[in-house]
C-alpha positions in Angstrom: 0.0 0.0 0.0 2.9 2.4 0.8 4.4 1.8 -2.6 1.1 2.4 -4.3 0.6 5.6 -2.3 4.1 6.7 -3.2 3.5 5.9 -6.9 0.3 8.0 -6.8 1.8 11.0 -5.1 4.8 10.9 -7.5 2.4 11.5 -10.5 1.4 14.9 -9.3 -2.0 16.7 -10.1 -2.3 14.9 -13.4 -3.3 11.8 -11.5 -6.6 13.2 -10.3 -8.6 13.2 -13.7 -7.2 9.7 -14.4 -8.5 8.6 -11.0 -12.0 9.9 -11.8 -11.9 8.0 -15.1 -10.8 4.8 -13.3 -13.6 5.0 -10.8 -16.2 5.4 -13.5 -14.6 2.5 -15.6 -14.7 0.2 -12.6 -18.3 1.1 -11.8 -19.5 0.5 -15.4 -17.6 -2.8 -15.7 -19.2 -4.2 -12.5 -22.7 -3.0 -13.5 -22.5 -4.3 -17.1 -20.9 -7.6 -16.2 -23.7 -8.3 -13.7 -26.4 -7.3 -16.1 -25.1 -8.9 -19.3 -23.8 -12.1 -17.8 -26.3 -12.8 -15.1 -29.5 -10.7 -15.3 -30.0 -10.5 -19.1 -28.4 -13.8 -20.1 -30.6 -16.8 -20.9 -30.2 -20.2 -22.4 -31.7 -19.4 -25.8 -32.0 -22.9 -27.2 -33.6 -24.3 -24.0 -36.0 -21.3 -23.8 -37.1 -21.7 -27.5 -37.6 -25.4 -27.1 -39.8 -24.9 -24.0 -41.8 -22.3 -25.9 -42.2 -24.7 -28.8 -43.4 -27.4 -26.5 -46.0 -25.2 -24.9 -47.2 -23.5 -28.1 -47.5 -26.8 -30.0 -49.5 -28.1 -27.0 -51.7 -25.0 -27.1 -50.9 -24.0 -23.6 -50.3 -20.2 -23.8 -50.6 -19.9 -20.0 -47.6 -22.1 -19.3 -45.6 -20.2 -22.0 -46.5 -16.9 -20.2 -45.6 -18.4 -16.9 -42.2 -19.4 -18.1 -41.6 -15.9 -19.3 -42.6 -14.5 -15.9 -40.3 -17.0 -14.1 -37.2 -16.0 -16.2 -37.4 -12.2 -16.4 -34.8 -11.3 -19.1 -35.0 -9.0 -22.2 -35.8 -12.0 -24.3 -38.6 -13.3 -22.2 -40.1 -9.8 -21.9 -40.2 -9.5 -25.7 -41.8 -13.0 -26.1 -44.3 -12.2 -23.3 -45.4 -9.0 -25.0 -46.3 -11.1 -28.1 -48.0 -13.9 -26.2 -50.3 -11.6 -24.3 -51.6 -10.4 -27.8 -51.9 -13.9 -29.2 -55.7 -13.5 -29.4 -55.2 -10.5 -31.7 -54.0 -10.5 -35.3 -50.5 -11.5 -36.5 -49.7 -7.8 -37.2 -50.6 -6.9 -33.6 -48.5 -9.7 -32.1 -45.6 -8.5 -34.3 -46.1 -4.9 -33.3 -46.2 -5.8 -29.6 -43.0 -7.7 -29.8 -41.3 -4.9 -31.8 -42.4 -2.4 -29.2 -41.0 -4.5 -26.4 -37.8 -5.0 -28.4 -37.4 -1.2 -28.7 -37.7 -1.0 -24.9 -35.4 -3.8 -24.0 -32.6 -3.5 -26.6 -31.3 -0.1 -25.2 -31.0 -1.7 -21.8 -28.5 -4.2 -23.2 -26.5 -1.5 -25.0 -26.6 1.0 -22.2 -23.3 2.5 -20.8 -20.9 0.1 -22.6 -19.8 2.7 -25.1 -18.7 4.9 -22.2 -15.8 2.5 -21.5 -14.1 3.3 -24.7 -14.6 7.1 -24.2 -13.3 7.0 -20.6 -10.3 4.9 -21.6 -9.4 7.4 -24.3 -9.9 10.3 -21.8 -7.6 8.5 -19.3 -4.9 8.1 -22.0 -5.2 11.8 -23.0 -5.2 12.9 -19.3 -2.0 10.8 -18.8 -0.4 12.5 -21.8 -1.5 15.9 -20.5 0.0 15.1 -17.1 3.2 14.0 -18.9 3.5 17.3 -20.8 2.6 19.3 -17.7 5.3 17.5 -15.7 8.0 18.1 -18.4 7.1 21.7 -18.8 7.3 22.2 -15.1 10.6 20.5 -14.7 12.2 22.3 -17.7 11.0 25.6 -16.4 12.4 24.8 -13.0 15.7 23.8 -14.5 15.9 27.0 -16.5 15.4 29.2 -13.5 16.6 27.1 -10.6 19.8 26.8 -8.7 22.5 25.0 -10.8 23.3 22.6 -8.0 19.7 21.4 -7.9 19.0 21.2 -11.6 19.7 17.4 -11.8 17.3 16.7 -8.9 14.6 19.0 -10.3 14.9 17.4 -13.8 14.7 13.9 -12.4 11.7 14.8 -10.2 9.8 16.3 -13.2 10.6 13.4 -15.5 9.5 11.0 -12.7 6.2 12.9 -12.3 5.6 12.8 -16.1 6.4 9.0 -16.4 4.2 8.1 -13.4 1.3 10.0 -14.9 1.8 8.2 -18.3 1.9 4.8 -16.6 -1.2 5.5 -14.6 -3.1 6.7 -17.7 -2.2 3.5 -19.5 -3.0 1.3 -16.4 -6.5 2.8 -16.5 -7.0 2.9 -20.2 -5.9 -0.7 -21.2 -8.4 -2.6 -18.9 -11.2 -0.1 -20.0 -10.6 -0.9 -23.7 -10.2 -4.7 -23.0 -13.5 -4.8 -21.1 -15.2 -2.6 -23.8 -14.3 -5.2 -26.4 -15.5 -8.1 -24.2 -18.8 -6.4 -23.2 -19.4 -5.2 -26.7 -19.1 -8.8 -28.0 -21.4 -10.1 -25.3 -24.0 -7.4 -26.1 -23.9 -8.3 -29.8 -24.3 -12.0 -28.9 -27.3 -11.3 -26.7 -28.9 -9.1 -29.4 -28.4 -11.9 -32.0 -29.9 -14.5 -29.7 -32.9 -12.2 -29.0 -33.6 -11.5 -32.7 -33.3 -15.2 -33.6 -35.4 -16.5 -30.7 -38.2 -13.8 -31.1 -38.6 -14.6 -34.8 -38.7 -18.3 -34.1 -41.4 -17.9 -31.4 -43.4 -15.5 -33.6 -43.3 -18.0 -36.5 -44.5 -20.7 -34.0 -47.4 -18.5 -32.9 -48.4 -17.6 -36.5 -48.3 -21.2 -37.8 -50.0 -22.8 -34.9 -52.9 -20.5 -34.1 -55.4 -23.2 -34.5 -53.8 -25.2 -31.6 -53.7 -22.4 -29.1 -56.0 -22.6 -26.1 -57.0 -19.0 -25.4 -58.7 -20.0 -22.2 -55.2 -20.6 -20.7 -54.3 -17.1 -21.8 -57.1 -15.6 -19.7 -56.1 -17.7 -16.7 -52.5 -16.5 -17.0 -53.6 -12.9 -17.2 -55.6 -13.2 -14.0 -52.6 -14.6 -12.2 
């Protein structure tokens, strides 16, 4: 801890904006990992297979109950279509599209800020480096000749510490941006594929659907 505190103080005032970026990067990473990998994630194939079984059996109520038991963006979109199953195909599609417009932004939210904050951290590190070099050369130009070497070394040390901290903050931010962006795209692809599959099941098996189970599920 002492070495870390020494490292931080050696970087000078340029460390402060980088620290702010680091705090936001950590907070966004924790929130996005929890949401994308735990709250929004679902076993798409198993979910679609269960939907297929209930729809082919005509039991809309059980299909709705499954959506309620697993509250994810995918299940919310499917549920929006199922509650309109007694309406026309166009209304079912419109309900699912509306739910998709509501759920998709929740998946994409805040991830893009990681790239921005990482770039800001790198630029702040560069700014701190330049500031440190300007300060040390100005001190060398006007300072006591016997202290010039010490002042120069101190200024360069401050500049390098600031650069290192900026990179230390930016690199994980960019790495997690790529990872979370990939997970976001994977979830979006799964949602699009599964919602189209379930919509096709509803449209092609309308004659099998027991709408009385829909009413019972709504009352629950």
